[in-house]
N, C-alpha and C positions, 0 to 999 in steps of 0.2 A: 236577470242581468248578472254577468260574471262579477265576482267581488274582487278578484285579483287584477291589478293593472297589467296590461299588455303593452307591447311596443307601439301599438297604434295609439293608445291613450298617453303613454309616457312622454312622447315627443310631439304631441299635438298642442302647439302653443296657443291655439284658440281656446282650449279648455284649461291648460295649465300654463299660464303666462310665465315668462322668465323672471328671474330674481331682479331684473333691472326695471320692473314696472314702477313708475313714478306717480301714478294717479292722474296723468294728463289726458286720459281718454276713458270712456266707459267700456265695460266688459260685459260679455254675455254670461254673467254668473249670477246666481241667486245671492241675496243678502240676508244677514241676520239683523233685523231691526228691533225696535221695542215691542212691536205688535205682530201678531200672526192671525191668519184667518181661522185656523182650526188646528187641533193637534196633528192632523195629517199634513197640513201645510208646514208646520214646524218641523216634523220629522223628515219630510222630503227635502227641505232646504238643507238641514243638517246632514242628511245622508249624502247628497251630492257634494257638498263642500268638504265633508270629512273624507270622502273617497278621493277627491282630487288632491287634497292636502297630503294624504297618505301616499298617493301616486307620486307627488312631487318629491317627497322624502326618499321614496324608493329610487326615483330617477337620479337623485344626487348620490345615493350610495352606489348605484351602478356606475356612474361616472367615475367615482373615486376608485372603485375596484378595477375597472377596465384600464384606467390610467396606470395603476400599479402593476397589473398583470402584463401590460404591453403585448398583446397578441400580435403575431406576425407569421411570416413564412420562412422556412429554411431553404437550403439550396435544392433540396428534393421536393420543394413546394408543399411540404407538410406543415400543418399548423403547429406553431410553438408559442410558448409564453416565456418572454425574456425576463419578466419580473415576478413578484409574488405579492400576495395580499392576505392579510389575516382573515378577512371575511369572505373570500372567494377562492375556490380551488377547482382545478380540472376534474372532470368525472372519469372514473375508471370504467363504469358501464351504466347503462340506463335501459330499462325495458318495462313495457306495460304488462302487468301481471293479471289484472282482472278488470273487466268491464261488465257491470251488472245491468240487468234488463231494466228498462224504464218503469217507473211506477205508473199506476193507472192514471190516465189523463195527462201524462207528461211525455215529451218527445226526446228528452235527453236521458242518458243512463242515470240510474239511481246513484251509482258511485263508480269511480275510476281509480284503481290503485296502480302504483308504479314502484319499481324497486331501483334504488340508486346506490351505487357502490363508490366510496371515496377512499383513497389511500392516504393515510396520515404519515406515512414514512417520509422522513426528511423534514417534517415540520418541527419548529421549535416547540418546547414543552408546553408553554402557555397557549400557543396557537392550537396544538393538537388537543389540549384540554377543552378549548372552546367548542371544537367539533364533538368531543366525547360527551359534553354536558348537554347537548341538544336532547330534547325530550318530547313527549307527546304534546300535540297542539302547537308546537313552534312552527313558524312559517318560513319556508325556503323558497328561493327563486332559481328556476332552471333557465339557462341562457344558451343560445346558439350563436356563436361568432364564426364568421368566415372572412378573415382579413384578406385584403387584396395582395397580390404579389407586387414586385417592384414595377413591372410594366403597367399593370392595371392602376397602380398608385399614381404613376406619372401621367397616365391618360386622364385619370380623375382630376388631378391637379390642373391640367391644361383645360379640361372641359369646364371646371369650376372657376377658372380665371384667377386662381390663387397665386399671389406674387411669390417670386423666388425666395426661398428661406422660410416660408410659412408652411404650416401643416394643414391638412384637411380637418374638418370637424371630426370629433371623436367617433361618431357613429360610422362615418365613411372610412375612417382610418382603421377601426377595429372590425368593421364588417358585422356589427351586431344585427342579427336577423330576427330573433324571436326571444321573448321573455314570457315565462309562464310561472305563476305562483302555485305552491302546493303546501299542504299541511302534513306534519309528521304524524304517522300512526304508531310506529314503534321503531326502536333502534336496536341493532344487534352487532355484536363484535365479530371478529374473524372466526371464532368457534361457533357462531350461531346462537350465543346466549343473549337474552334480553338485557338491555342496559337502561338505567334511569326509569324503571317501571314503577308507576304509581297507581296501577290498576289492581294490585293485589295478587297478580299472577306469580310474582316472585316475593317470597317472604323476606323480611328485613335481615334475618340471620342467615339467609342463603345468598345474599348478594355478594358478588365477587368483583375484583378488579377486572376491567376489560382486557381481553387477550388479543394479541396480534396488532396489526396496523390497519387492516381493512375494516371499514364501518359501513354497514348496510342500513339504509334508511328506507322504510316502507312509507310511501307518500300517498296522500289522498289528493288527487287533482280536482279541479273545478269541473264537474260534469257538463255544465252548460257551455263552458269555453271549449271543452273537448269536442262536444257535438258540433260547434261552429267550425272548429279546425278540421274535423272529419268531412264536413260538408264542403269546405273550401278545397280540400284535397280531392274529393270526388269530382268537383266541378273543374278541376285542373287550374284553379286560379291561384293556388299556393302549394308548395311542396309539403311533404309529410314532415313537419317539424319535429315529431316525436322520434325520428331516427337520426337527428343531427344535433341534439343537445350535447354540449361539451363543457359546460361550466355550471357550478352550483354555488350560489351566494346565500349566506346567512346574514342576519342582522341582530343587533343587540335586542334582548328580549323585551326590555322596557320600551323600546321604540317599535316593536313589531306586533302589536296587539290590534292592529286596525281591522283585521278580518272579523274578530269577535265582536267589536263595536258595530261594524257594518251589519253583521248578522243580527245583532240585537235590535238595531234600528229597523231592519227589513222585517223581522218577525213582529215588531210592534206595529208596523204599518199594516200588517195582515191580520191583526187582532183588533178586538173591540176594547180599546183602552178606556178605563174609567178613572179619570182624575178626580180627586175629592172635590165635592161641590164648593167647599169654602176656598179652594185654591185655584180652580180652573180659570176664572176671569182674570185673576192677577197673573197667572201663568201665561195667558194669551195676551196680556197687556191692556185689558179693558176694565172699566168700572173703577170703583174706589180702591186705590192701592193699599189703603189701610184697613180694608174690610176683614182681613185675616189676622189682624193684630188681636192679642188676647183680650184687650179691653172691649172689642166689638164681637167677640165670639160667644155663642151660647155654650152651656154645659161647663162653665168654669169650675175649678176646684176652689170652693170658698174657703176651705180650711186646708192649709198646706203644712205638713210636718217638715220643717227645715233641718231636722236631725242635728248634725254637728256644724252647721254653717256658721253659727254665731259663737264667739268665744266668751262673751259676757253680756250682761244686760245693757251696758252702754253701747256695745257693738250693734245690737238690734235697734236701739233708739237712733243711732247715727245713720243706720242703713235705710230708714224710712222717714226722711225729713218731711215728706209730703203728707204724712199721716200723723194723727195724734195717737201714739202707741200707748195703749192702755193695758196694763198687766192684770191678769186675773189671778188673784191670790187665793189659793185653796188650802184649807187647814190640813188636808190629807197629804199635801206635798211639802209641808214645812213643819219643822219642830216648833213647839210652842203651844200656848193655850188659846189660839184663835179658833173660833167656832164659825162654821159656815164658810162662805166665800165672799171676797170683796175685791175691789179693783183699785189700782193706783195708776193715775195718768202720768205719762212721762212729761207732760206739759206743766206739771206742778213744780214750780221753781224751788219749793221747800222740801222736795222729796229727799228721803234718806236712801243712798245707794244700797245700803245693806238690807233695806226693806224689799228690794226687787229680787225676785227669784232668779236663780242661775239657769243657764241653758241645760238641756235642749228645750226648744220652744215649738209650739204649734201656732201658726198665724192664721187668723180669720179675717178675710178681707171684707170691706163694706158690701152690704147686700145689694145696693143699687148700682146698676151698671155705670151710670154717669159719674159715680164717685171713685171709680178705679182710676188711679193716676200713676204714671211712671215717676220715678225719682227725678227731681229737677236736674236738667242738664244731661240726662241719660239717654233719652230717646229723641231721634232726629228724623227728618224727612228730606229727601233730595240728595243728589250726589255731592254737593258742596255745602250742606247745611252747617250753620254755625251755632244755632240755638235749638233748644229742645222744643220750644212752644210753637214751632212753625207749622201749625195745623196738625200736630201729633194727636192721634186719637187718645182721648182721656186726659189730655193736658188741660189745665185750668188755672191760668195765672191768678185768678181771683179766689183761689181756694182759701187762702189765708184771710183772716178777718180784716176788715177795713181799718180797724184801730191798731193794727200791727200785732195783735195777739195771735194765738194759735187756736182759739176756740172755734174758728170756722173750718178747721181741718176735719176731714172724715176720720172716724175712729177706726183704728186697727187693733183688734183684740189679740193680745199676746198671752198664750197660755203655757205655763211651765208644766212639764210632767217629769216624773222621776224615771230615769232610764231603767228598763227592765233588767233584773238580774238574770243572766242567761246561764249561770253555772259557776262553780267554785274554782275552775281551772283558769290559769292566765290566758289561755287561748280563747276562753269564752268572753273575754272583755272586748268590746268593740274598738276598732281602730279609729281614732279621732282625727279631725281636721286641725291643722296647725296654721292655716293661712287666714289672716285677718282680711276678709274680703271687703272691698270698697263698696260704698252705696250703689255705684253703677254696676259692679259685678253682681251684687245681690239682686238688683233689678233684672239682670240677665238670667240669673238662676230662677228667679220667680217667674219670669216670662217664659222660660224654657219648659217649666213644669206644666204650664197652662196649655190647653189645646190651641191649635192655629199655627201660623207662620212666625217664627222668631228669627230675626236677623241680628247678628252680633258682629260688629266691626272691632277688630282688635289691633291697634297699632303695635309696633314692635315692643316687646317686653311688658305688655299689659296683662299677662296671665290668661291668655285664651285657653291654654290647655287645662289649667287649674279650674277655670270656669266650666269648661266642658265636662270635666270629671265630676264636679259638684252637681251639675245638672243631671248627669247619669245617676249619681248617688241618690239625690232627692227624688228623682223620677222613679227609681226602682222601689223605694219604700212607700211612696204615695200611690203608685199604680203597680202593685206586685204582680198582677195578672197579665200585664202588657209586656210585649217584646220590642226590643229596640235594635235598629241597625246603626252601627258606628262606621262611618265612611270617611276616608281621607284620600288625598291625592297621592301621597308617597308612603312607602313602607316605613321609612324612618319616623315620620310624624305619627303614624298609626302605632308603632311600637312604643314611642315615648308616651303617648296618651294611654295605651293599654297597660303599660307597666305602672303608671300612676294609679290606674283604676284597680289593678290587682292589689296594690298596697292599701286600698280602702276597704270598706266594710261590706262590699257585695260578695256573697259566697263564691268561691272559685268555681264551683260546679255549674254555675249559671253563666260563665264567661266562655266565649269561643272565638278563637282567632283563625281566620281563613286566609289562605294564600301562602306563597312560597316565602314571604318575608317573616313568617313565624319563627323560622330557625334562627333569626337574628334577634329575637326577643330576649331581653336581659332579665329573665325571671327564672325561678327555680323549677316551676312546673312546666309541663308541655301542654300548651293550650290549642294545639291543632286538633283536627277531628279525631284522628287515631289516638293522639295523646289523651284527649278527654275521655274517650271510650275506655282506654286502658286504665286511666285514673279512676274512673267510676267502678271498674271491676276490682281494682286493688282496694279502693275504699270500701267496697262491699265486704271483702275478706276481713278488713280491719274492724268494721262495725260488727260483723258476725262474731268475731273473737270477743268483742266487748259484751255482746249479748250472752255469750257462753260464760264470761267472767261474772256477769250479773246473776245468771242462773246458779252458778256455784255458790255465790254469797248468800243467795236465798234458799239454798239447800234443795233445789228442784232438780230431779234427774232429767237428763235431756239426751237427745241424739244429735246428729249433725244438723245444725240449723240452716235454713234457707231464708230468703227474704219473706216468703209466705208464712213459714212456721214462726218466724220472729214476730210477725204481726199478731199471730194468735197468742204468743207468749206475752206480748204487750197488753193485750186485752185481759187475759186471764190472771196474770200474776203481777204485773207492774201496776196497771191502772187500778185494779181492785185493792191492792195494798195502799196505794195513795189515797183512794177514797176513804178507806177505813181510818187512815191517819188524820185526814182533814176533819172527819166526823168526830174523832176523839179530841182533837185540840180545839174544836169549836163548839163542843157540847155546852148547851146553855146552863146545865146544872152543875158544871165544874169550872173551877178557876184554874186555867192552864198557866203554869209557871215556865220560866225560861228553861229550867233544868228538864222539865217534862218534855219539851219539844225535842231535845236531843235524845232522850230515852225512847220516845215513841217513834222517831223517824225510822222507817223500815229499811232504808238503803244506806245506812251509816257505814256498813262494812265495805260496800262497793266504792264509796268515796274516801276510803282510808288513805289513798295515794294523793288526795288533794291537799293543798296547803292547810295545815292544822294550826290552831283548833278550828274545826268546822263550825261548831256552835260555841259561842263564847259564854253562854249562860248568864248574861247580864240583862238583856232586854228580850222579852218574849216576842215582841214585834220584829226585832232584828233577826232573831233566830228563825222565826216563821218565814221571813223573806229569804233567808239562806236556804231553807228547806224547799221553798218554791223555786228558787234558782236551780237547785239540784234536780228537781223534777223537770224543769224546762230543759235542762241538759239532756235528760233521758228522753224526753218527748222529741226533741230535735234529732237525737240519734235514731230513733225509730222512724221519724218522718223521712230522714235521709235514706234509711234502708228501703222505705216504700218507694222512694224516687229511683233507687237503683234496681228495683225489681224488674222493670222492663229489660234492662241489660242482662239480667239473669235469664229471662224467658227467651229473649231473642238470641239465636245462636249464630247467625251470620253477621259478619262485620258490616256489610252494606246496610242491613236492617238496623243495626245499632247506630251507625252513623246517621241514617235517615231520622231515627227517633231523636237523636241528640240535636240535630239541626232544627227539627220541626216542633219539638215539645220541650226538651230539657233546657236548652240555652235561652237565657233571657236577654243577653247582650251579645250580638253577633258582630264581630269587627272584620272589615275587609277594605281593600282599596277600591276606588271606583273602577279601575281596570279589571280587577278580579270580578266585580259585579257584572261587568259586560261580558267577560270570558265565560262565566258560569250561569248566565241568565236562564238558558234552556234547562240546565240541571236543576236550578232552584225552582223553576215552574213545575218540572216533573216531580220533584220531591214534595211539592206543596208547601213551600216556605210561607210562613205568615209572620207579619210584624205590624206594630201599631205606630211606631215612632222612628224617625230618621234624625240622627245627629251627624252633620257633615263638617269636618274641620278642613281647613285650606280651601274653602269653597270658592275663593277668589282666583284660584289657580287652575280651576277645572273647567274644561269646555262645557258649553251649554248642554249638549246632549249627554255628556258623561255625568253631569249632575242629575239629569232627568232619568237615566236608566235605573239607578237604585230605587227610584220611586215606583217602578213597575216591575219588581222582581216577584210579585205574588199575583195569583189569579184572584179576580174579584168575585165576591159572592152575591148573587142575585142583583148584579149591576150596581152594587154599593161599594165604594172604596173603603177599605178598612183603616187607611192611614189617618191618624189623628193629629200628629205633630210633625212639623218639618223645622228643624233647627239648623240654620246655616251660619257657620262661623268662619270669618275670613277678613281680608283687608283688600278692598278694591284699589287702594292707593299703592299697593306693593305689586309684585310680579303678576302679570296677567297670564292666561294660558299660553303655552308656547306654540306659535304658528310660524313656520319657517318661510313660507311663500309670502312675499310682501303684498301681492295682489289680494290674496285671500285674507290677509291681516287688515289691510287698510281699506280695500274696496268692499269686501264681503263681510267684514267685521267678525270673522271666525274666531278672533281672539277675545270676543265678548263672553264673559262668564254669566251664568244665570244669576249669580250673586250681584254682579255689577249692574245687570239689567234691572233687577228688582229695585235696586237703590235709585237708578236713573228714573224709574217709574214713580218714585216717591213712596215706596214701601217704608214704613217706620222701622228704624233699626236702633239698637243700643250700641253706643260707641264707648268702649272702655277708655277711661280718661286718666289713668295713672300708671306710669311705667317704672319698673324697678330693675332694668337691665343695664342701662347706659348712664354714664356720668351726665350731669346736667349740661355740661358744655358740648358733649357729643349729641345728646338728645335735641339740643337747640338746632342742629343741622336739619332735622326733619319734623320737629313738633309744630312748625308753622302750618304743615299740611293738615293737621288735626286741630280743630277748635278746642282749646282748653286742655291740651295734654299736659299733665302735671307729673311731678316726681313723687314716688313713694318715700316715706320717711327714711327707709334704709339707704336710699341714694345719697341723702345729705348727712346721714349719721354713721353708716357702716364704715369702719376703718378701711376696708378693701376699696371703697370708692374714694376715700379721702387721700390715700397714699398714692405716690407716683408709680407709674408703670416702669419697671426696670428696663433701662436701655432706650427709653423714649424721653426726648426733651420736652414734648408737649403732650396734651391729652390725646390729640389725634394729629397725625402727620402722614405725608406720602413718602414712600421709600422707593428710590430708584433701584431697580435690579438690572444691572448692565449685562451685556452678553458675556458668556463665559468662553474664553479663548477665541474670541471673535465670532461666536455663534450664539444666537438667541434661541428662544423656544420655537420649535417647528411643528409639534404635534400636541394634542390635548393631554397626552400622557406618554411617558417614555415607551418607545417601541409599540406604539398603539396599533400600527398595522403590521 
């Protein structure tokens, strides 16, 4: 089936109803409901509806372009265009350049290439720039118009019975005869030089400004549609439309990705998809909607290291009111004469806060599955749930003791541990969290780390992004061998989330940002694929210089180091010296003093540039910990060198990029559109991932949420995916669907996030906002059961002071017409 819409589909109102559909009659269209027969049924419905919605949007763009171009005839009966359009321009030339032979078993050509020339002379600067910025994989539309002359127009008006003073419909008035879609392969300027090349054929330092005004676009036409057209021409049922194209239309890139999504759906239909066993029934709408909630899943992480989630002991007590938080006190983690270990229960009313150890903490959940409980008021079921205990898995209103005490609560073991000293330099210190997460946010973080499906509803200003970043942070440290996909609907949301993640404690070498929106990322480093490869190579040179410096301080002659020889240097000279040092300071027949630690430490000269004094000489244990921190710094340096070794061995950029995507990166971020655009490439690269975190899930179409789940090939028929974390708000903006029939009748604007909630899947609803004044929040907090204000809203001076120029907290401002004219376009000079 051809993927590009043609004139036959675009104006077929039986398939694409007009915008005036009011729901008064049934339509021959598939629907997206709560349940589906199979994954194939799900994909087929989405394919047809998505294709028709894309065709409707193309039809509207063609209407606007033709109205603005106003095609007609001059006195010599030649076709002229009396107007102009930003998105559509007449062709200078068009020709078919290549028709490849069919593949085995196919009847249409393998590929059809055409060359189109456009003259940007006379275009305004910003309009010409729009044509210059077109690049590979952008979709263009070729159109053939043959407007009638005045006599033919008058005859058509009479035949159609159009009243005097009225116009013919646009199609008849403009004589639109054919519409064909095509994908750009390459763009060249008037001198024949490649423009906007991202394939590596043109080096970055060799790129030049485009020359001249003629732009040549090499287009890939739809082979199936081309074969149909050739057959129609041979049968003399249609003229050869490839000789009469005279218009070329482009569309905004963010609205023009339908072909990639349709290809991804079509490829998925032709593959044996394996949806995780724990998700498939819920995905199709059957069975227990709460079966994938972490309280019902096997293989739970019983002990979770929450890292810097908690700011103090009281914070963790307040975050788990459903449990009796019991602190494990270990003499090795505290100063004093305590021997052995003991526990202090948070339910002890006489406890001394100073007796509770500080963060960070490891939390051990109850061993019995039925004792796992979400925080009270955090987890709900149903689209309009108001209470947490409405059948939520794991909820138990009778958890507390009948006498009002807390002795009936399950025990949550909280274990403090001393943060590991990673080195003496300031950059070795971990970046800490400063957000005091609410109990519901902590529940969301804890649920996100566990296997299964986690749904998080975030009303405006409740910290969805901070919660998502903390989930990624905790997940990285608890499952360091797993890889995570980070997906959002928009580039702006992805960049905001990614920038916050960069500021946290996940090493930058494990982060990767894919897509064109990376250039708008407000961080110092380049996190694109090429940028990460270049960063790894630059980091390799920096680390090898450090190895050379270390060798000089140890008095070891050396040649030029590589990652391989640095590994040998680590084993022979660094590790051996450290083992001798540890043996000397721990010898049972000697009493090691604090001064001896500093004297015996073999790498003292290397760390001479660290903040001094390195060893204070007061406590032997403290100085030994400093020595261990210095050794960890060295060990991490050589481990990082080992990770850069593949980039040293691989000489081609493509091989390095492939290794980066498949092995090196632990968190790969992209938009759902990029996931659809590059699905084939990811499958060919062999991309593997274990977890998906999706922000703005309530604004994404069903199928665009599903595609990121199938970007990897399954191994032995077993799905690798372990966690799906969807974060959004079904009460805010739904997916954008322009055609009213597809929106209201076929429910194409239903997101997977909203469908899961309607099915009764448990979700965590964040319940405290810190963005709006209380008076403004009251406008919408009725839609969310129990939405409260964070303390900052009632205490911060910025919320208490008046807004300059406003008489009220919120008010409507009338913007009258300027000089008798109001707004006429979405942006100045849009067309």
